[in-house]
NULO-603116 format. One record per atom (N, C-alpha, C): atom name; residue in one letter; x, y, z; residue number from 1. Coordinates in Angstrom, 3 decimals. Atoms other than C-alpha are relative to their C-alpha. Layout:
<recs>
<name = CA	resn = A	X = X	Y = Y	Z = Z	resi = NUM>
...
</recs>
This chain:
<recs>
<name = N	resn = M	X = -0.057	Y = -0.658	Z = 1.632	resi = 1>
<name = CA	resn = M	X = 111.817	Y = 105.061	Z = 116.867	resi = 1>
<name = C	resn = M	X = 0.660	Y = -1.317	Z = -0.360	resi = 1>
<name = N	resn = S	X = -0.054	Y = 1.338	Z = 0.634	resi = 2>
<name = CA	resn = S	X = 111.730	Y = 101.956	Z = 114.601	resi = 2>
<name = C	resn = S	X = 2.075	Y = 0.400	Z = -0.698	resi = 2>
<name = N	resn = E	X = -1.132	Y = -0.245	Z = 0.936	resi = 3>
<name = CA	resn = E	X = 115.152	Y = 101.420	Z = 112.421	resi = 3>
<name = C	resn = E	X = 0.041	Y = 0.573	Z = -1.084	resi = 3>
<name = N	resn = E	X = 0.366	Y = -0.295	Z = 1.114	resi = 4>
<name = CA	resn = E	X = 113.583	Y = 102.098	Z = 109.442	resi = 4>
<name = C	resn = E	X = -0.011	Y = 2.042	Z = 0.264	resi = 4>
<name = N	resn = Q	X = 0.390	Y = -1.341	Z = -0.221	resi = 5>
<name = CA	resn = Q	X = 112.795	Y = 105.706	Z = 110.953	resi = 5>
<name = C	resn = Q	X = 1.110	Y = 0.945	Z = 0.796	resi = 5>
<name = N	resn = E	X = -1.151	Y = -0.587	Z = -0.657	resi = 6>
<name = CA	resn = E	X = 115.953	Y = 106.421	Z = 112.749	resi = 6>
<name = C	resn = E	X = 1.060	Y = 0.419	Z = -0.995	resi = 6>
<name = N	resn = I	X = -0.431	Y = -0.959	Z = 0.810	resi = 7>
<name = CA	resn = I	X = 117.914	Y = 109.319	Z = 111.458	resi = 7>
<name = C	resn = I	X = 1.467	Y = -0.564	Z = -0.067	resi = 7>
<name = N	resn = L	X = -1.603	Y = 0.324	Z = 0.198	resi = 8>
<name = CA	resn = L	X = 121.566	Y = 108.148	Z = 109.931	resi = 8>
<name = C	resn = L	X = 1.068	Y = 0.893	Z = -0.186	resi = 8>
<name = N	resn = I	X = -1.102	Y = -1.110	Z = 0.716	resi = 9>
<name = CA	resn = I	X = 122.868	Y = 111.511	Z = 109.026	resi = 9>
<name = C	resn = I	X = 0.200	Y = 0.678	Z = 1.510	resi = 9>
<name = N	resn = V	X = -0.432	Y = -0.824	Z = -0.887	resi = 10>
<name = CA	resn = V	X = 124.627	Y = 113.678	Z = 111.321	resi = 10>
<name = C	resn = V	X = -0.480	Y = 1.390	Z = -0.151	resi = 10>
<name = N	resn = T	X = 0.903	Y = -1.214	Z = 0.432	resi = 11>
<name = CA	resn = T	X = 121.835	Y = 116.560	Z = 111.283	resi = 11>
<name = C	resn = T	X = 1.036	Y = 1.126	Z = 0.189	resi = 11>
<name = N	resn = S	X = -0.933	Y = -1.044	Z = -0.273	resi = 12>
<name = CA	resn = S	X = 124.360	Y = 119.219	Z = 112.966	resi = 12>
<name = C	resn = S	X = 1.306	Y = -0.033	Z = -0.966	resi = 12>
<name = N	resn = K	X = -1.370	Y = -0.048	Z = 0.904	resi = 13>
<name = CA	resn = K	X = 127.301	Y = 118.376	Z = 110.649	resi = 13>
<name = C	resn = K	X = -0.688	Y = 0.102	Z = -1.590	resi = 13>
<name = N	resn = L	X = 0.134	Y = -0.283	Z = 1.106	resi = 14>
<name = CA	resn = L	X = 125.039	Y = 118.296	Z = 107.516	resi = 14>
<name = C	resn = L	X = -0.842	Y = 1.366	Z = -0.301	resi = 14>
<name = N	resn = K	X = 0.051	Y = -1.482	Z = -0.024	resi = 15>
<name = CA	resn = K	X = 123.429	Y = 121.726	Z = 108.660	resi = 15>
<name = C	resn = K	X = 1.109	Y = 0.932	Z = -0.416	resi = 15>
<name = N	resn = K	X = -1.073	Y = -1.224	Z = -0.122	resi = 16>
<name = CA	resn = K	X = 126.802	Y = 123.213	Z = 109.037	resi = 16>
<name = C	resn = K	X = 0.674	Y = -0.050	Z = -1.410	resi = 16>
<name = N	resn = H	X = -0.714	Y = 0.119	Z = 1.240	resi = 17>
<name = CA	resn = H	X = 127.889	Y = 122.178	Z = 105.469	resi = 17>
<name = C	resn = H	X = -1.017	Y = 0.876	Z = -0.571	resi = 17>
<name = N	resn = I	X = 1.100	Y = -1.213	Z = 0.642	resi = 18>
<name = CA	resn = I	X = 124.740	Y = 123.599	Z = 103.994	resi = 18>
<name = C	resn = I	X = 0.188	Y = 1.418	Z = 0.171	resi = 18>
<name = N	resn = K	X = -0.260	Y = -1.261	Z = -0.367	resi = 19>
<name = CA	resn = K	X = 124.976	Y = 126.753	Z = 105.740	resi = 19>
<name = C	resn = K	X = 1.562	Y = 0.600	Z = -0.408	resi = 19>
<name = N	resn = S	X = -1.562	Y = -0.576	Z = 0.677	resi = 20>
<name = CA	resn = S	X = 128.674	Y = 127.275	Z = 104.717	resi = 20>
<name = C	resn = S	X = -0.289	Y = -0.147	Z = -1.571	resi = 20>
<name = N	resn = K	X = -0.022	Y = -0.283	Z = 1.551	resi = 21>
<name = CA	resn = K	X = 127.501	Y = 127.207	Z = 101.341	resi = 21>
<name = C	resn = K	X = -1.159	Y = 0.882	Z = -0.241	resi = 21>
<name = N	resn = G	X = 0.934	Y = -1.324	Z = 0.212	resi = 22>
<name = CA	resn = G	X = 124.810	Y = 130.173	Z = 102.251	resi = 22>
<name = C	resn = G	X = -1.140	Y = -0.343	Z = -0.062	resi = 22>
<name = N	resn = F	X = 1.458	Y = -0.018	Z = 0.065	resi = 23>
<name = CA	resn = F	X = 121.637	Y = 128.030	Z = 102.566	resi = 23>
<name = C	resn = F	X = -0.539	Y = -0.703	Z = 1.186	resi = 23>
<name = N	resn = N	X = 0.884	Y = 0.367	Z = -1.182	resi = 24>
<name = CA	resn = N	X = 119.176	Y = 126.723	Z = 105.219	resi = 24>
<name = C	resn = N	X = -0.596	Y = -1.176	Z = -0.391	resi = 24>
<name = N	resn = T	X = 0.448	Y = 1.154	Z = 0.392	resi = 25>
<name = CA	resn = T	X = 118.312	Y = 123.266	Z = 105.743	resi = 25>
<name = C	resn = T	X = -1.537	Y = -0.229	Z = 0.741	resi = 25>
<name = N	resn = A	X = 1.303	Y = 0.202	Z = -0.474	resi = 26>
<name = CA	resn = A	X = 114.601	Y = 122.187	Z = 106.156	resi = 26>
<name = C	resn = A	X = -0.030	Y = -1.155	Z = 0.749	resi = 26>
<name = N	resn = G	X = 0.079	Y = 0.923	Z = -1.154	resi = 27>
<name = CA	resn = G	X = 113.713	Y = 120.093	Z = 109.097	resi = 27>
<name = C	resn = G	X = -0.424	Y = -1.368	Z = -0.517	resi = 27>
<name = N	resn = T	X = 0.095	Y = 1.664	Z = 1.028	resi = 28>
<name = CA	resn = T	X = 112.722	Y = 117.000	Z = 106.675	resi = 28>
<name = C	resn = T	X = 1.370	Y = -0.530	Z = -0.965	resi = 28>
<name = N	resn = V	X = -0.945	Y = 0.124	Z = 1.020	resi = 29>
<name = CA	resn = V	X = 116.093	Y = 117.002	Z = 104.935	resi = 29>
<name = C	resn = V	X = 1.037	Y = -1.098	Z = 0.796	resi = 29>
<name = N	resn = A	X = -0.673	Y = 1.126	Z = -0.853	resi = 30>
<name = CA	resn = A	X = 117.860	Y = 114.513	Z = 107.406	resi = 30>
<name = C	resn = A	X = -0.650	Y = -1.390	Z = -0.082	resi = 30>
<name = N	resn = E	X = 0.589	Y = 0.922	Z = -0.110	resi = 31>
<name = CA	resn = E	X = 115.194	Y = 112.174	Z = 107.445	resi = 31>
<name = C	resn = E	X = -0.046	Y = -0.531	Z = -1.831	resi = 31>
<name = N	resn = L	X = -0.050	Y = 0.473	Z = 1.216	resi = 32>
<name = CA	resn = L	X = 114.969	Y = 111.964	Z = 103.550	resi = 32>
<name = C	resn = L	X = 1.231	Y = -0.456	Z = -0.513	resi = 32>
<name = N	resn = L	X = -1.406	Y = 0.492	Z = -0.048	resi = 33>
<name = CA	resn = L	X = 118.777	Y = 111.624	Z = 103.575	resi = 33>
<name = C	resn = L	X = 0.063	Y = -1.503	Z = 0.441	resi = 33>
<name = N	resn = S	X = -0.004	Y = 1.251	Z = -0.627	resi = 34>
<name = CA	resn = S	X = 118.192	Y = 108.990	Z = 105.896	resi = 34>
<name = C	resn = S	X = -0.389	Y = -1.186	Z = -1.054	resi = 34>
<name = N	resn = N	X = 0.772	Y = 0.929	Z = 0.875	resi = 35>
<name = CA	resn = N	X = 116.235	Y = 106.977	Z = 103.420	resi = 35>
<name = C	resn = N	X = 0.852	Y = -0.224	Z = -1.288	resi = 35>
<name = N	resn = K	X = -0.897	Y = 0.152	Z = 1.025	resi = 36>
<name = CA	resn = K	X = 118.635	Y = 107.504	Z = 100.762	resi = 36>
<name = C	resn = K	X = 0.831	Y = -0.508	Z = -0.012	resi = 36>
<name = N	resn = V	X = -1.214	Y = 0.600	Z = -0.824	resi = 37>
<name = CA	resn = V	X = 121.459	Y = 106.248	Z = 102.664	resi = 37>
<name = C	resn = V	X = -0.621	Y = -1.183	Z = 0.006	resi = 37>
<name = N	resn = R	X = 0.366	Y = 1.377	Z = 0.089	resi = 38>
<name = CA	resn = R	X = 119.522	Y = 103.207	Z = 103.215	resi = 38>
<name = C	resn = R	X = -0.025	Y = -0.523	Z = -0.786	resi = 38>
<name = N	resn = E	X = -0.002	Y = 0.311	Z = 1.060	resi = 39>
<name = CA	resn = E	X = 118.419	Y = 102.783	Z = 99.803	resi = 39>
<name = C	resn = E	X = 1.234	Y = -0.404	Z = -0.619	resi = 39>
<name = N	resn = L	X = -1.171	Y = 0.165	Z = 0.714	resi = 40>
<name = CA	resn = L	X = 122.056	Y = 103.006	Z = 98.528	resi = 40>
<name = C	resn = L	X = 0.779	Y = -1.356	Z = 0.797	resi = 40>
<name = N	resn = C	X = -0.788	Y = 1.025	Z = -0.866	resi = 41>
<name = CA	resn = C	X = 123.515	Y = 100.913	Z = 101.411	resi = 41>
<name = C	resn = C	X = -1.067	Y = -1.656	Z = -0.538	resi = 41>
<name = N	resn = D	X = 0.306	Y = 1.464	Z = 0.115	resi = 42>
<name = CA	resn = D	X = 120.950	Y = 97.899	Z = 100.618	resi = 42>
<name = C	resn = D	X = -0.144	Y = -0.139	Z = -1.578	resi = 42>
<name = N	resn = N	X = -0.504	Y = 0.483	Z = 1.511	resi = 43>
<name = CA	resn = N	X = 121.596	Y = 98.115	Z = 96.673	resi = 43>
<name = C	resn = N	X = 1.212	Y = -0.776	Z = 0.029	resi = 43>
<name = N	resn = A	X = -1.528	Y = 0.284	Z = -0.070	resi = 44>
<name = CA	resn = A	X = 125.372	Y = 97.877	Z = 97.552	resi = 44>
<name = C	resn = A	X = -0.103	Y = -1.316	Z = 0.849	resi = 44>
<name = N	resn = L	X = 0.051	Y = 1.307	Z = -0.525	resi = 45>
<name = CA	resn = L	X = 124.382	Y = 94.789	Z = 99.719	resi = 45>
<name = C	resn = L	X = -0.562	Y = -1.179	Z = -0.408	resi = 45>
<name = N	resn = E	X = 0.080	Y = 1.211	Z = 1.352	resi = 46>
<name = CA	resn = E	X = 123.109	Y = 92.927	Z = 96.966	resi = 46>
<name = C	resn = E	X = 1.217	Y = -0.501	Z = -0.752	resi = 46>
<name = N	resn = N	X = -1.483	Y = 0.498	Z = 0.536	resi = 47>
<name = CA	resn = N	X = 126.373	Y = 93.092	Z = 95.482	resi = 47>
<name = C	resn = N	X = 0.816	Y = -0.504	Z = 0.514	resi = 47>
<name = N	resn = T	X = -0.705	Y = 0.676	Z = -1.323	resi = 48>
<name = CA	resn = T	X = 127.972	Y = 92.217	Z = 98.502	resi = 48>
<name = C	resn = T	X = -0.454	Y = -1.590	Z = 0.146	resi = 48>
<name = N	resn = K	X = 0.474	Y = 1.235	Z = -0.012	resi = 49>
<name = CA	resn = K	X = 125.762	Y = 89.215	Z = 98.579	resi = 49>
<name = C	resn = K	X = 0.037	Y = -0.757	Z = -0.986	resi = 49>
<name = N	resn = K	X = -0.467	Y = 0.455	Z = 1.090	resi = 50>
<name = CA	resn = K	X = 126.407	Y = 88.638	Z = 94.948	resi = 50>
<name = C	resn = K	X = 1.419	Y = -0.706	Z = -0.105	resi = 50>
<name = N	resn = N	X = -1.288	Y = 0.763	Z = -0.328	resi = 51>
<name = CA	resn = N	X = 129.946	Y = 88.217	Z = 95.730	resi = 51>
<name = C	resn = N	X = 0.495	Y = -0.707	Z = 0.976	resi = 51>
<name = N	resn = K	X = -0.276	Y = 1.043	Z = -1.043	resi = 52>
<name = CA	resn = K	X = 129.431	Y = 85.866	Z = 98.536	resi = 52>
<name = C	resn = K	X = 0.931	Y = 0.507	Z = 1.182	resi = 52>
<name = N	resn = R	X = -0.468	Y = -0.662	Z = -0.795	resi = 53>
<name = CA	resn = R	X = 130.652	Y = 88.201	Z = 101.025	resi = 53>
<name = C	resn = R	X = -0.348	Y = 0.646	Z = 1.187	resi = 53>
<name = N	resn = K	X = 0.580	Y = -0.594	Z = -0.868	resi = 54>
<name = CA	resn = K	X = 129.930	Y = 89.444	Z = 104.310	resi = 54>
<name = C	resn = K	X = 0.347	Y = 1.464	Z = 0.691	resi = 54>
<name = N	resn = T	X = -0.485	Y = -1.433	Z = -0.166	resi = 55>
<name = CA	resn = T	X = 131.661	Y = 92.900	Z = 104.209	resi = 55>
<name = C	resn = T	X = -0.311	Y = 0.673	Z = -0.973	resi = 55>
<name = N	resn = L	X = 0.501	Y = -0.932	Z = 1.186	resi = 56>
<name = CA	resn = L	X = 130.043	Y = 95.655	Z = 102.583	resi = 56>
<name = C	resn = L	X = 1.254	Y = 1.064	Z = -0.203	resi = 56>
<name = N	resn = M	X = -1.356	Y = -0.500	Z = 0.842	resi = 57>
<name = CA	resn = M	X = 133.207	Y = 97.295	Z = 100.326	resi = 57>
<name = C	resn = M	X = -0.515	Y = 1.254	Z = -0.985	resi = 57>
<name = N	resn = D	X = 0.384	Y = -1.213	Z = 0.902	resi = 58>
<name = CA	resn = D	X = 133.043	Y = 100.697	Z = 98.742	resi = 58>
<name = C	resn = D	X = -0.157	Y = -0.513	Z = -1.667	resi = 58>
<name = N	resn = S	X = 0.571	Y = 0.389	Z = 1.378	resi = 59>
<name = CA	resn = S	X = 132.943	Y = 98.703	Z = 95.501	resi = 59>
<name = C	resn = S	X = -1.217	Y = -0.392	Z = -0.415	resi = 59>
<name = N	resn = D	X = 1.335	Y = 0.446	Z = 0.363	resi = 60>
<name = CA	resn = D	X = 129.782	Y = 97.348	Z = 96.059	resi = 60>
<name = C	resn = D	X = -1.067	Y = 1.256	Z = -0.116	resi = 60>
<name = N	resn = F	X = 1.032	Y = -0.842	Z = 0.158	resi = 61>
<name = CA	resn = F	X = 128.296	Y = 100.626	Z = 95.890	resi = 61>
<name = C	resn = F	X = 0.150	Y = 0.424	Z = -1.678	resi = 61>
<name = N	resn = E	X = 0.055	Y = -0.379	Z = 1.214	resi = 62>
<name = CA	resn = E	X = 129.226	Y = 100.795	Z = 92.033	resi = 62>
<name = C	resn = E	X = -0.821	Y = -0.753	Z = -0.981	resi = 62>
</recs>
């Protein structure tokens, strides 16, 4: 599995959280969320780069 396809979300914990709210989780949700996380990280890394740092910080997500 390539890095772009690797699941970044802990599926069991995601399913447990959603189940605790009274819902079920489709099999494609973890992949979709992983892609969203990649997108969020890539955007935040642009802020890291603009600030001439090598460390991704929480403020980079704003």
